[in-house]
N, CA, C and O atoms as a CHARMM CRD file, in Angstrom:
* protein
*
  336
    1    1 UNK  N    -58.39800-102.20700 -50.39200 PROA 1      0.00000
    2    1 UNK  CA   -58.35500-101.61900 -50.75600 PROA 1      0.00000
    3    1 UNK  C    -57.99300-100.82200 -51.45800 PROA 1      0.00000
    4    1 UNK  O    -57.08600-100.03100 -51.19900 PROA 1      0.00000
    5    2 UNK  N    -58.89100-100.89100 -52.91000 PROA 2      0.00000
    6    2 UNK  CA   -57.51700 -99.25100 -53.65700 PROA 2      0.00000
    7    2 UNK  C    -56.67100 -98.70900 -53.55800 PROA 2      0.00000
    8    2 UNK  O    -56.61300 -98.19700 -52.44000 PROA 2      0.00000
    9    3 UNK  N    -55.37200 -98.35800 -54.53500 PROA 3      0.00000
   10    3 UNK  CA   -54.60500 -97.28200 -54.04400 PROA 3      0.00000
   11    3 UNK  C    -54.63500 -96.16700 -53.30800 PROA 3      0.00000
   12    3 UNK  O    -53.90500 -95.62700 -52.47700 PROA 3      0.00000
   13    4 UNK  N    -56.28000 -95.83000 -54.13200 PROA 4      0.00000
   14    4 UNK  CA   -56.22300 -93.90900 -53.87300 PROA 4      0.00000
   15    4 UNK  C    -57.40400 -93.94600 -52.60900 PROA 4      0.00000
   16    4 UNK  O    -58.02700 -92.91700 -52.34900 PROA 4      0.00000
   17    5 UNK  N    -57.71400 -95.54300 -51.66200 PROA 5      0.00000
   18    5 UNK  CA   -58.56000 -95.41200 -50.56600 PROA 5      0.00000
   19    5 UNK  C    -57.59100 -94.91700 -49.94100 PROA 5      0.00000
   20    5 UNK  O    -56.40900 -94.99700 -50.27400 PROA 5      0.00000
   21    6 UNK  N    -58.26100 -94.09700 -48.51000 PROA 6      0.00000
   22    6 UNK  CA   -56.74700 -94.24600 -47.77800 PROA 6      0.00000
   23    6 UNK  C    -57.02200 -94.54100 -46.80600 PROA 6      0.00000
   24    6 UNK  O    -57.96200 -93.92900 -46.29900 PROA 6      0.00000
   25    7 UNK  N    -56.55600 -95.30700 -46.25400 PROA 7      0.00000
   26    7 UNK  CA   -55.92500 -95.85100 -44.85000 PROA 7      0.00000
   27    7 UNK  C    -56.65100 -94.44900 -43.42000 PROA 7      0.00000
   28    7 UNK  O    -56.42000 -93.28300 -43.74200 PROA 7      0.00000
   29    8 UNK  N    -57.28400 -94.61200 -42.29000 PROA 8      0.00000
   30    8 UNK  CA   -57.83300 -94.32800 -42.04200 PROA 8      0.00000
   31    8 UNK  C    -57.73000 -95.21600 -40.64100 PROA 8      0.00000
   32    8 UNK  O    -58.46300 -96.16100 -40.34900 PROA 8      0.00000
   33    9 UNK  N    -55.94200 -94.33900 -39.34300 PROA 9      0.00000
   34    9 UNK  CA   -56.13200 -95.32100 -38.35300 PROA 9      0.00000
   35    9 UNK  C    -56.80500 -94.44100 -36.94300 PROA 9      0.00000
   36    9 UNK  O    -56.82300 -93.21400 -37.04700 PROA 9      0.00000
   37   10 UNK  N    -57.34000 -95.06300 -35.66500 PROA 10     0.00000
   38   10 UNK  CA   -57.63400 -94.63200 -34.33100 PROA 10     0.00000
   39   10 UNK  C    -56.91100 -93.89000 -33.25900 PROA 10     0.00000
   40   10 UNK  O    -56.19400 -94.58800 -32.54200 PROA 10     0.00000
   41   11 UNK  N    -56.96900 -92.32400 -32.95100 PROA 11     0.00000
   42   11 UNK  CA   -55.43400 -92.47700 -32.51000 PROA 11     0.00000
   43   11 UNK  C    -55.44200 -92.49500 -31.27000 PROA 11     0.00000
   44   11 UNK  O    -56.33100 -91.68800 -31.00000 PROA 11     0.00000
   45   12 UNK  N    -54.90100 -93.01400 -29.99800 PROA 12     0.00000
   46   12 UNK  CA   -54.78400 -93.69900 -28.98100 PROA 12     0.00000
   47   12 UNK  C    -54.26600 -92.06700 -28.17900 PROA 12     0.00000
   48   12 UNK  O    -53.33200 -91.34600 -28.53300 PROA 12     0.00000
   49   13 UNK  N    -55.38600 -91.81800 -26.85200 PROA 13     0.00000
   50   13 UNK  CA   -54.65100 -91.69100 -26.08800 PROA 13     0.00000
   51   13 UNK  C    -53.29200 -91.64000 -25.86100 PROA 13     0.00000
   52   13 UNK  O    -52.73600 -92.37500 -26.67800 PROA 13     0.00000
   53   14 UNK  N    -52.17200 -90.87900 -24.80800 PROA 14     0.00000
   54   14 UNK  CA   -51.33000 -91.22600 -24.39100 PROA 14     0.00000
   55   14 UNK  C    -51.54900 -91.52800 -22.18800 PROA 14     0.00000
   56   14 UNK  O    -51.51100 -90.77700 -21.21300 PROA 14     0.00000
   57   15 UNK  N    -51.73000 -92.81400 -22.37300 PROA 15     0.00000
   58   15 UNK  CA   -51.99500 -92.56200 -20.43600 PROA 15     0.00000
   59   15 UNK  C    -50.65600 -92.09000 -20.88500 PROA 15     0.00000
   60   15 UNK  O    -49.82400 -92.17700 -21.78800 PROA 15     0.00000
   61   16 UNK  N    -51.07900 -91.22900 -19.08300 PROA 16     0.00000
   62   16 UNK  CA   -50.06400 -91.11100 -17.42200 PROA 16     0.00000
   63   16 UNK  C    -49.08000 -89.88700 -18.52200 PROA 16     0.00000
   64   16 UNK  O    -47.85700 -89.80600 -18.63200 PROA 16     0.00000
   65   17 UNK  N    -49.99700 -89.18600 -19.10600 PROA 17     0.00000
   66   17 UNK  CA   -49.25200 -88.20600 -19.52100 PROA 17     0.00000
   67   17 UNK  C    -49.98100 -86.34700 -18.83400 PROA 17     0.00000
   68   17 UNK  O    -51.10700 -85.85600 -18.90800 PROA 17     0.00000
   69   18 UNK  N    -48.67500 -85.82700 -18.22800 PROA 18     0.00000
   70   18 UNK  CA   -49.37100 -84.76200 -18.04300 PROA 18     0.00000
   71   18 UNK  C    -50.42900 -83.58600 -19.06800 PROA 18     0.00000
   72   18 UNK  O    -50.83400 -82.64000 -18.39400 PROA 18     0.00000
   73   19 UNK  N    -50.68400 -83.57700 -19.90600 PROA 19     0.00000
   74   19 UNK  CA   -50.81000 -82.65100 -20.82800 PROA 19     0.00000
   75   19 UNK  C    -51.27700 -83.82700 -21.68600 PROA 19     0.00000
   76   19 UNK  O    -50.67800 -84.86500 -21.96800 PROA 19     0.00000
   77   20 UNK  N    -52.71600 -83.32800 -22.09200 PROA 20     0.00000
   78   20 UNK  CA   -53.61600 -83.84500 -22.96600 PROA 20     0.00000
   79   20 UNK  C    -52.31100 -84.75200 -24.41800 PROA 20     0.00000
   80   20 UNK  O    -51.32400 -84.13700 -24.82000 PROA 20     0.00000
   81   21 UNK  N    -52.56000 -85.77400 -24.78000 PROA 21     0.00000
   82   21 UNK  CA   -51.47500 -85.93900 -25.59300 PROA 21     0.00000
   83   21 UNK  C    -52.30000 -86.97600 -26.94100 PROA 21     0.00000
   84   21 UNK  O    -53.22800 -87.76200 -26.74700 PROA 21     0.00000
   85   22 UNK  N    -51.66600 -86.69100 -28.20400 PROA 22     0.00000
   86   22 UNK  CA   -52.42600 -88.20400 -28.70500 PROA 22     0.00000
   87   22 UNK  C    -51.63100 -88.50400 -29.51600 PROA 22     0.00000
   88   22 UNK  O    -50.82200 -87.69100 -29.96300 PROA 22     0.00000
   89   23 UNK  N    -51.70800 -90.13100 -29.99700 PROA 23     0.00000
   90   23 UNK  CA   -50.48000 -91.00900 -30.07300 PROA 23     0.00000
   91   23 UNK  C    -51.06000 -91.72500 -31.75500 PROA 23     0.00000
   92   23 UNK  O    -52.06800 -92.42000 -31.87800 PROA 23     0.00000
   93   24 UNK  N    -50.19300 -91.35300 -32.80700 PROA 24     0.00000
   94   24 UNK  CA   -50.60300 -92.26400 -33.96300 PROA 24     0.00000
   95   24 UNK  C    -51.70000 -93.79600 -33.98000 PROA 24     0.00000
   96   24 UNK  O    -52.28700 -94.03000 -32.92400 PROA 24     0.00000
   97   25 UNK  N    -51.80400 -94.23900 -34.52300 PROA 25     0.00000
   98   25 UNK  CA   -53.41400 -95.68400 -34.53200 PROA 25     0.00000
   99   25 UNK  C    -52.29500 -96.40800 -35.13300 PROA 25     0.00000
  100   25 UNK  O    -52.28500 -97.57200 -34.73400 PROA 25     0.00000
  101   26 UNK  N    -51.30400 -96.12600 -35.98800 PROA 26     0.00000
  102   26 UNK  CA   -50.91000 -96.61300 -36.85300 PROA 26     0.00000
  103   26 UNK  C    -48.78600 -96.88400 -36.13700 PROA 26     0.00000
  104   26 UNK  O    -48.25000 -97.66400 -35.35100 PROA 26     0.00000
  105   27 UNK  N    -48.42500 -96.02400 -36.78500 PROA 27     0.00000
  106   27 UNK  CA   -46.79400 -95.64600 -36.10700 PROA 27     0.00000
  107   27 UNK  C    -46.84400 -95.18900 -33.64700 PROA 27     0.00000
  108   27 UNK  O    -45.82600 -94.74500 -33.11500 PROA 27     0.00000
  109   28 UNK  N    -47.26500 -95.27700 -33.37300 PROA 28     0.00000
  110   28 UNK  CA   -47.43100 -94.10400 -31.88200 PROA 28     0.00000
  111   28 UNK  C    -46.95700 -93.35200 -31.98300 PROA 28     0.00000
  112   28 UNK  O    -46.67500 -93.17200 -30.79800 PROA 28     0.00000
  113   29 UNK  N    -46.38300 -92.32500 -32.63900 PROA 29     0.00000
  114   29 UNK  CA   -45.76100 -91.40000 -32.30500 PROA 29     0.00000
  115   29 UNK  C    -46.82500 -90.31200 -31.86400 PROA 29     0.00000
  116   29 UNK  O    -48.01800 -90.21400 -32.15000 PROA 29     0.00000
  117   30 UNK  N    -45.98100 -89.50600 -31.05300 PROA 30     0.00000
  118   30 UNK  CA   -46.91600 -88.33200 -30.66500 PROA 30     0.00000
  119   30 UNK  C    -47.65900 -87.63200 -32.25100 PROA 30     0.00000
  120   30 UNK  O    -47.01200 -87.70500 -33.29600 PROA 30     0.00000
  121   31 UNK  N    -49.44300 -86.80300 -32.20400 PROA 31     0.00000
  122   31 UNK  CA   -49.85700 -86.30600 -32.81800 PROA 31     0.00000
  123   31 UNK  C    -49.35700 -84.70900 -32.37600 PROA 31     0.00000
  124   31 UNK  O    -49.53600 -83.90500 -31.46100 PROA 31     0.00000
  125   32 UNK  N    -48.60400 -84.82500 -33.67700 PROA 32     0.00000
  126   32 UNK  CA   -48.44700 -82.33800 -33.51800 PROA 32     0.00000
  127   32 UNK  C    -50.01600 -81.60500 -33.15900 PROA 32     0.00000
  128   32 UNK  O    -50.95600 -81.51500 -33.94800 PROA 32     0.00000
  129   33 UNK  N    -49.98200 -81.21800 -32.00800 PROA 33     0.00000
  130   33 UNK  CA   -51.55800 -80.47800 -32.48800 PROA 33     0.00000
  131   33 UNK  C    -51.13200 -79.34200 -33.32200 PROA 33     0.00000
  132   33 UNK  O    -51.51700 -78.40200 -32.62700 PROA 33     0.00000
  133   34 UNK  N    -50.99900 -79.21600 -33.57500 PROA 34     0.00000
  134   34 UNK  CA   -50.22000 -77.97100 -35.63700 PROA 34     0.00000
  135   34 UNK  C    -51.37100 -79.27900 -36.36100 PROA 34     0.00000
  136   34 UNK  O    -52.25800 -78.95300 -37.15100 PROA 34     0.00000
  137   35 UNK  N    -51.20400 -80.38000 -36.03100 PROA 35     0.00000
  138   35 UNK  CA   -51.59000 -81.41600 -37.08200 PROA 35     0.00000
  139   35 UNK  C    -52.88000 -82.23100 -36.98500 PROA 35     0.00000
  140   35 UNK  O    -53.12100 -83.31700 -37.51100 PROA 35     0.00000
  141   36 UNK  N    -53.86900 -81.27500 -35.98800 PROA 36     0.00000
  142   36 UNK  CA   -54.70500 -82.53500 -35.30900 PROA 36     0.00000
  143   36 UNK  C    -56.10700 -81.25600 -36.00800 PROA 36     0.00000
  144   36 UNK  O    -55.54300 -80.17600 -36.18500 PROA 36     0.00000
  145   37 UNK  N    -57.76000 -81.15800 -36.42600 PROA 37     0.00000
  146   37 UNK  CA   -58.13500 -80.40200 -37.79200 PROA 37     0.00000
  147   37 UNK  C    -59.42800 -80.83600 -36.88400 PROA 37     0.00000
  148   37 UNK  O    -59.37900 -81.75700 -36.06900 PROA 37     0.00000
  149   38 UNK  N    -60.30100 -80.23900 -37.07700 PROA 38     0.00000
  150   38 UNK  CA   -61.61800 -80.42400 -37.32700 PROA 38     0.00000
  151   38 UNK  C    -62.31500 -80.53000 -38.74700 PROA 38     0.00000
  152   38 UNK  O    -62.50300 -79.66300 -39.60100 PROA 38     0.00000
  153   39 UNK  N    -62.51500 -81.36500 -38.73100 PROA 39     0.00000
  154   39 UNK  CA   -62.96600 -81.59300 -40.03000 PROA 39     0.00000
  155   39 UNK  C    -64.48200 -80.22800 -40.52900 PROA 39     0.00000
  156   39 UNK  O    -64.88300 -79.29700 -39.83100 PROA 39     0.00000
  157   40 UNK  N    -64.75400 -80.46200 -41.31500 PROA 40     0.00000
  158   40 UNK  CA   -65.83600 -79.95200 -42.09700 PROA 40     0.00000
  159   40 UNK  C    -66.42500 -80.48900 -42.88200 PROA 40     0.00000
  160   40 UNK  O    -66.49900 -79.97300 -43.99700 PROA 40     0.00000
  161   41 UNK  N    -67.07100 -81.71900 -42.62000 PROA 41     0.00000
  162   41 UNK  CA   -67.48600 -81.95000 -43.59200 PROA 41     0.00000
  163   41 UNK  C    -66.95800 -82.23900 -45.52500 PROA 41     0.00000
  164   41 UNK  O    -66.74000 -81.30800 -46.30100 PROA 41     0.00000
  165   42 UNK  N    -66.88500 -83.41900 -45.81600 PROA 42     0.00000
  166   42 UNK  CA   -65.74300 -84.48500 -47.16100 PROA 42     0.00000
  167   42 UNK  C    -65.31000 -83.35500 -47.78600 PROA 42     0.00000
  168   42 UNK  O    -65.58700 -82.65000 -48.75600 PROA 42     0.00000
  169   43 UNK  N    -64.32800 -83.45100 -46.65200 PROA 43     0.00000
  170   43 UNK  CA   -62.54300 -83.76700 -46.94400 PROA 43     0.00000
  171   43 UNK  C    -62.38100 -85.09800 -47.25400 PROA 43     0.00000
  172   43 UNK  O    -62.12600 -85.56800 -48.36200 PROA 43     0.00000
  173   44 UNK  N    -62.56300 -85.74600 -46.09300 PROA 44     0.00000
  174   44 UNK  CA   -62.34500 -86.68600 -46.61700 PROA 44     0.00000
  175   44 UNK  C    -63.10200 -88.19100 -46.54500 PROA 44     0.00000
  176   44 UNK  O    -63.14300 -88.83300 -45.49500 PROA 44     0.00000
  177   45 UNK  N    -63.91500 -88.83900 -48.27800 PROA 45     0.00000
  178   45 UNK  CA   -64.93000 -89.00300 -48.35200 PROA 45     0.00000
  179   45 UNK  C    -64.85500 -90.24100 -47.30200 PROA 45     0.00000
  180   45 UNK  O    -64.02300 -90.97100 -46.76200 PROA 45     0.00000
  181   46 UNK  N    -66.41300 -89.98600 -47.36700 PROA 46     0.00000
  182   46 UNK  CA   -66.48700 -91.47100 -46.20600 PROA 46     0.00000
  183   46 UNK  C    -65.82800 -91.95000 -44.87000 PROA 46     0.00000
  184   46 UNK  O    -66.02000 -93.14800 -44.66300 PROA 46     0.00000
  185   47 UNK  N    -65.13100 -91.32900 -43.95900 PROA 47     0.00000
  186   47 UNK  CA   -64.51400 -91.05600 -43.34700 PROA 47     0.00000
  187   47 UNK  C    -65.53200 -90.43800 -42.37000 PROA 47     0.00000
  188   47 UNK  O    -65.92500 -89.31700 -42.69200 PROA 47     0.00000
  189   48 UNK  N    -66.23900 -91.18400 -40.75400 PROA 48     0.00000
  190   48 UNK  CA   -67.90500 -90.54600 -40.03000 PROA 48     0.00000
  191   48 UNK  C    -66.73900 -90.41600 -39.12800 PROA 48     0.00000
  192   48 UNK  O    -66.70300 -91.24700 -38.22000 PROA 48     0.00000
  193   49 UNK  N    -65.62800 -89.41700 -39.19100 PROA 49     0.00000
  194   49 UNK  CA   -64.97000 -88.81600 -37.89500 PROA 49     0.00000
  195   49 UNK  C    -64.60800 -86.82400 -37.69000 PROA 49     0.00000
  196   49 UNK  O    -63.70300 -86.51800 -38.46700 PROA 49     0.00000
  197   50 UNK  N    -64.97000 -85.94900 -37.10300 PROA 50     0.00000
  198   50 UNK  CA   -65.21800 -84.92100 -36.54200 PROA 50     0.00000
  199   50 UNK  C    -63.45200 -84.41200 -35.92000 PROA 50     0.00000
  200   50 UNK  O    -63.02600 -83.29600 -35.62100 PROA 50     0.00000
  201   51 UNK  N    -63.00600 -85.29800 -35.91600 PROA 51     0.00000
  202   51 UNK  CA   -61.51300 -84.59200 -35.77500 PROA 51     0.00000
  203   51 UNK  C    -60.58100 -85.37400 -36.67000 PROA 51     0.00000
  204   51 UNK  O    -60.91100 -86.55700 -36.75700 PROA 51     0.00000
  205   52 UNK  N    -59.47500 -85.02500 -37.37800 PROA 52     0.00000
  206   52 UNK  CA   -58.07000 -85.72300 -37.70700 PROA 52     0.00000
  207   52 UNK  C    -57.30500 -85.32100 -37.87500 PROA 52     0.00000
  208   52 UNK  O    -57.25400 -84.23700 -38.45600 PROA 52     0.00000
  209   53 UNK  N    -55.98000 -86.15500 -37.34100 PROA 53     0.00000
  210   53 UNK  CA   -54.37300 -86.22000 -37.40200 PROA 53     0.00000
  211   53 UNK  C    -54.03300 -86.38100 -37.68400 PROA 53     0.00000
  212   53 UNK  O    -54.14500 -87.59200 -37.87200 PROA 53     0.00000
  213   54 UNK  N    -52.72700 -85.66400 -38.47000 PROA 54     0.00000
  214   54 UNK  CA   -51.98300 -86.12100 -40.09900 PROA 54     0.00000
  215   54 UNK  C    -50.85200 -86.29800 -38.90000 PROA 54     0.00000
  216   54 UNK  O    -50.49400 -85.50800 -38.02700 PROA 54     0.00000
  217   55 UNK  N    -50.39900 -87.75700 -39.23200 PROA 55     0.00000
  218   55 UNK  CA   -49.23100 -87.90400 -38.51900 PROA 55     0.00000
  219   55 UNK  C    -47.51300 -87.45200 -39.25800 PROA 55     0.00000
  220   55 UNK  O    -46.84700 -87.75600 -40.24800 PROA 55     0.00000
  221   56 UNK  N    -47.39800 -86.59000 -38.08500 PROA 56     0.00000
  222   56 UNK  CA   -46.16400 -86.20000 -39.01800 PROA 56     0.00000
  223   56 UNK  C    -44.68700 -86.53800 -38.76700 PROA 56     0.00000
  224   56 UNK  O    -43.71700 -85.80600 -38.95800 PROA 56     0.00000
  225   57 UNK  N    -44.72800 -88.42100 -38.07000 PROA 57     0.00000
  226   57 UNK  CA   -43.36500 -88.99300 -38.33300 PROA 57     0.00000
  227   57 UNK  C    -43.30000 -89.41100 -39.88400 PROA 57     0.00000
  228   57 UNK  O    -44.10000 -89.88500 -40.69000 PROA 57     0.00000
  229   58 UNK  N    -41.79200 -88.95200 -39.90800 PROA 58     0.00000
  230   58 UNK  CA   -41.17200 -89.52500 -41.12600 PROA 58     0.00000
  231   58 UNK  C    -40.87300 -90.72200 -42.10200 PROA 58     0.00000
  232   58 UNK  O    -40.09100 -90.71200 -43.05200 PROA 58     0.00000
  233   59 UNK  N    -41.90600 -92.07100 -41.52500 PROA 59     0.00000
  234   59 UNK  CA   -41.75300 -92.89500 -42.06800 PROA 59     0.00000
  235   59 UNK  C    -43.67800 -93.80200 -41.70500 PROA 59     0.00000
  236   59 UNK  O    -44.16200 -94.93300 -41.66400 PROA 59     0.00000
  237   60 UNK  N    -44.22400 -92.00000 -41.48700 PROA 60     0.00000
  238   60 UNK  CA   -45.23000 -92.92300 -41.57000 PROA 60     0.00000
  239   60 UNK  C    -47.47800 -91.67600 -42.31500 PROA 60     0.00000
  240   60 UNK  O    -48.48000 -91.97800 -42.96300 PROA 60     0.00000
  241   61 UNK  N    -47.02100 -90.61300 -41.68100 PROA 61     0.00000
  242   61 UNK  CA   -47.91300 -89.34700 -42.30700 PROA 61     0.00000
  243   61 UNK  C    -49.55700 -90.15100 -42.15800 PROA 61     0.00000
  244   61 UNK  O    -50.36100 -89.41300 -42.72700 PROA 61     0.00000
  245   62 UNK  N    -50.21100 -91.29800 -41.62900 PROA 62     0.00000
  246   62 UNK  CA   -50.94500 -91.67900 -41.72600 PROA 62     0.00000
  247   62 UNK  C    -52.09200 -90.49600 -40.66800 PROA 62     0.00000
  248   62 UNK  O    -52.13400 -89.75900 -39.68300 PROA 62     0.00000
  249   63 UNK  N    -52.97100 -91.14600 -41.98000 PROA 63     0.00000
  250   63 UNK  CA   -54.07400 -89.76200 -41.38200 PROA 63     0.00000
  251   63 UNK  C    -54.45600 -90.18400 -39.81300 PROA 63     0.00000
  252   63 UNK  O    -53.30900 -90.43800 -39.44800 PROA 63     0.00000
  253   64 UNK  N    -55.14200 -90.39200 -38.82900 PROA 64     0.00000
  254   64 UNK  CA   -55.99000 -90.35600 -37.77600 PROA 64     0.00000
  255   64 UNK  C    -57.05700 -90.09600 -37.48200 PROA 64     0.00000
  256   64 UNK  O    -57.35200 -88.99200 -37.94000 PROA 64     0.00000
  257   65 UNK  N    -58.07600 -90.67600 -36.76900 PROA 65     0.00000
  258   65 UNK  CA   -59.35600 -90.12300 -36.47400 PROA 65     0.00000
  259   65 UNK  C    -59.23300 -90.15100 -34.60600 PROA 65     0.00000
  260   65 UNK  O    -58.73500 -90.96000 -33.82300 PROA 65     0.00000
  261   66 UNK  N    -59.79900 -89.12700 -34.46700 PROA 66     0.00000
  262   66 UNK  CA   -59.28900 -88.39200 -33.47800 PROA 66     0.00000
  263   66 UNK  C    -60.59300 -88.59800 -32.70500 PROA 66     0.00000
  264   66 UNK  O    -60.16800 -87.89100 -31.79100 PROA 66     0.00000
  265   67 UNK  N    -61.44600 -88.84300 -32.40000 PROA 67     0.00000
  266   67 UNK  CA   -62.98600 -88.34000 -31.67000 PROA 67     0.00000
  267   67 UNK  C    -62.82200 -89.53800 -30.10500 PROA 67     0.00000
  268   67 UNK  O    -63.06800 -89.13000 -28.97000 PROA 67     0.00000
  269   68 UNK  N    -62.49000 -90.60800 -30.32400 PROA 68     0.00000
  270   68 UNK  CA   -62.47300 -91.25800 -30.05800 PROA 68     0.00000
  271   68 UNK  C    -61.83900 -91.25800 -28.67800 PROA 68     0.00000
  272   68 UNK  O    -62.45800 -91.48700 -27.63900 PROA 68     0.00000
  273   69 UNK  N    -60.26000 -90.91600 -28.79000 PROA 69     0.00000
  274   69 UNK  CA   -59.23600 -90.97200 -27.78600 PROA 69     0.00000
  275   69 UNK  C    -59.20300 -90.04200 -27.48100 PROA 69     0.00000
  276   69 UNK  O    -58.32800 -89.95100 -26.62000 PROA 69     0.00000
  277   70 UNK  N    -59.88700 -88.71400 -27.74400 PROA 70     0.00000
  278   70 UNK  CA   -59.78200 -87.01200 -27.06100 PROA 70     0.00000
  279   70 UNK  C    -61.14300 -87.51600 -26.25200 PROA 70     0.00000
  280   70 UNK  O    -61.11100 -87.01300 -25.12900 PROA 70     0.00000
  281   71 UNK  N    -62.35000 -88.35100 -26.43800 PROA 71     0.00000
  282   71 UNK  CA   -62.88900 -88.07500 -25.54000 PROA 71     0.00000
  283   71 UNK  C    -62.76900 -88.87600 -23.75900 PROA 71     0.00000
  284   71 UNK  O    -63.31900 -89.11600 -22.68400 PROA 71     0.00000
  285   72 UNK  N    -61.74500 -88.96600 -24.49100 PROA 72     0.00000
  286   72 UNK  CA   -61.17500 -89.93200 -23.26900 PROA 72     0.00000
  287   72 UNK  C    -60.51500 -88.90200 -22.00700 PROA 72     0.00000
  288   72 UNK  O    -60.37700 -89.22000 -20.82600 PROA 72     0.00000
  289   73 UNK  N    -60.14400 -87.52800 -22.67300 PROA 73     0.00000
  290   73 UNK  CA   -59.62800 -86.63800 -22.33200 PROA 73     0.00000
  291   73 UNK  C    -61.30300 -85.75200 -21.30800 PROA 73     0.00000
  292   73 UNK  O    -62.43500 -86.21300 -21.45500 PROA 73     0.00000
  293   74 UNK  N    -61.05800 -84.74000 -20.55400 PROA 74     0.00000
  294   74 UNK  CA   -61.82100 -84.48900 -19.61800 PROA 74     0.00000
  295   74 UNK  C    -62.14800 -83.29700 -20.70100 PROA 74     0.00000
  296   74 UNK  O    -63.18600 -83.21100 -21.35800 PROA 74     0.00000
  297   75 UNK  N    -61.34900 -82.65500 -20.72800 PROA 75     0.00000
  298   75 UNK  CA   -61.97800 -81.62300 -21.82400 PROA 75     0.00000
  299   75 UNK  C    -61.40600 -81.25500 -22.94800 PROA 75     0.00000
  300   75 UNK  O    -60.67700 -80.27100 -23.07200 PROA 75     0.00000
  301   76 UNK  N    -61.71000 -82.01700 -23.79700 PROA 76     0.00000
  302   76 UNK  CA   -61.32600 -82.60200 -25.61800 PROA 76     0.00000
  303   76 UNK  C    -61.55700 -80.74500 -26.23000 PROA 76     0.00000
  304   76 UNK  O    -60.68300 -80.34300 -26.99800 PROA 76     0.00000
  305   77 UNK  N    -62.02000 -80.34400 -26.07700 PROA 77     0.00000
  306   77 UNK  CA   -61.91000 -78.62800 -26.35700 PROA 77     0.00000
  307   77 UNK  C    -59.85800 -78.30400 -25.74400 PROA 77     0.00000
  308   77 UNK  O    -58.88100 -78.04200 -26.44500 PROA 77     0.00000
  309   78 UNK  N    -59.99900 -78.54300 -23.78400 PROA 78     0.00000
  310   78 UNK  CA   -58.28400 -78.03100 -24.16100 PROA 78     0.00000
  311   78 UNK  C    -57.51200 -78.50400 -25.51600 PROA 78     0.00000
  312   78 UNK  O    -56.95800 -77.51500 -25.99400 PROA 78     0.00000
  313   79 UNK  N    -57.39000 -79.11900 -25.93100 PROA 79     0.00000
  314   79 UNK  CA   -56.86100 -80.32800 -26.95400 PROA 79     0.00000
  315   79 UNK  C    -56.43100 -80.05200 -28.31600 PROA 79     0.00000
  316   79 UNK  O    -55.57700 -80.42200 -29.12300 PROA 79     0.00000
  317   80 UNK  N    -57.49900 -79.15700 -28.20300 PROA 80     0.00000
  318   80 UNK  CA   -57.68100 -78.27700 -29.39300 PROA 80     0.00000
  319   80 UNK  C    -57.33400 -76.77200 -29.69600 PROA 80     0.00000
  320   80 UNK  O    -56.85400 -76.37700 -30.75900 PROA 80     0.00000
  321   81 UNK  N    -57.72200 -75.80200 -28.34300 PROA 81     0.00000
  322   81 UNK  CA   -57.42000 -75.11900 -28.29000 PROA 81     0.00000
  323   81 UNK  C    -55.90100 -74.47900 -28.30100 PROA 81     0.00000
  324   81 UNK  O    -55.35800 -73.55300 -28.90300 PROA 81     0.00000
  325   82 UNK  N    -55.36100 -75.79100 -26.98400 PROA 82     0.00000
  326   82 UNK  CA   -53.70700 -75.65700 -27.23800 PROA 82     0.00000
  327   82 UNK  C    -53.30500 -75.79700 -29.06900 PROA 82     0.00000
  328   82 UNK  O    -52.32300 -75.26200 -29.58400 PROA 82     0.00000
  329   83 UNK  N    -54.07600 -76.42800 -29.62400 PROA 83     0.00000
  330   83 UNK  CA   -53.14200 -76.18900 -31.12700 PROA 83     0.00000
  331   83 UNK  C    -52.28600 -75.30200 -31.15000 PROA 83     0.00000
  332   83 UNK  O    -51.05900 -75.21900 -31.20000 PROA 83     0.00000
  333   84 UNK  N    -54.27200 -73.80800 -31.04400 PROA 84     0.00000
  334   84 UNK  CA   -53.70700 -72.59400 -32.67800 PROA 84     0.00000
  335   84 UNK  C    -53.07500 -71.72900 -32.19400 PROA 84     0.00000
  336   84 UNK  O    -52.59600 -70.84300 -32.90200 PROA 84     0.00000
């Protein structure tokens, strides 16, 4: 992997959580709803992902694809709605 190539992790859905929560696929910190975005296409070249989440943990900062994790929730739009 070249230095300018970003590694993308797959976010995971937190189990047994009262509210829909996504965890960073790299460090398992909670992804802040304020850092979860729909991609407009072209933002991250070579990434086939509709929803991305940036980890805000101090030592991480990983980019996460949230598509698969969000499919675990009955209403994934609700999660994005809470973000705004």
